[in-house]
C-alpha positions, -999 to 999 in steps of 0.1 A, spaced: -529 -58 -317 -517 -92 -310 -556 -105 -302 -570 -92 -333 -576 -112 -358 -545 -111 -389 -569 -106 -419 -590 -79 -396 -552 -61 -396 -545 -61 -436 -557 -34 -455 -560 -28 -494 -533 1 -508 -553 18 -534 -532 46 -551 -553 77 -560 -541 101 -583 -540 140 -573 -560 159 -592 -538 180 -618 -507 159 -615 -494 139 -644 -504 103 -642 -468 90 -653 -452 103 -619 -454 85 -588 -456 116 -569 -489 120 -582 -504 94 -567 -520 95 -532 -523 61 -509 -554 54 -495 -560 24 -469 -590 5 -471 -602 -17 -445 -620 -47 -438 -657 -37 -431 -655 -64 -401 -624 -49 -380 -640 -11 -388 -671 -31 -371 -654 -47 -345 -637 -15 -331 -670 7 -330 -681 -22 -308 -657 -22 -286 -657 17 -282 -693 16 -276 -688 -9 -247 -654 7 -233 -662 42 -239 -685 42 -205 -659 23 -186 -632 46 -196 -650 76 -190 -664 66 -155 -629 53 -144 -614 86 -156 -588 67 -177 -581 91 -199 -563 123 -189 -584 159 -191 -565 175 -215 -566 145 -239 -588 153 -265 -589 125 -290 -620 103 -296 -636 128 -273 -673 139 -273 -686 174 -263 -645 188 -275 -640 212 -299 -610 224 -315 -608 256 -305 -608 245 -270 -581 220 -281 -562 251 -293 -562 270 -262 -552 239 -240 -524 228 -263 -489 243 -251 -482 240 -287 
């Protein structure tokens, strides 16, 4: 992450009140991080270009399901030891 522009890594944190919780209590709020749109766009473009290379070179183990197409939660649960 050292090579990404610092402004792209800064998130704006917004506190959102949980439904039915009293607004005067700090624990009644949920933090939501908002990233700059340009960083999201850059990430999507990077994944689009790197994904074919990663799949071709088989750099991700078969038991790794994160960010992989055509995998379902049921498959992950069956394969996962926990």
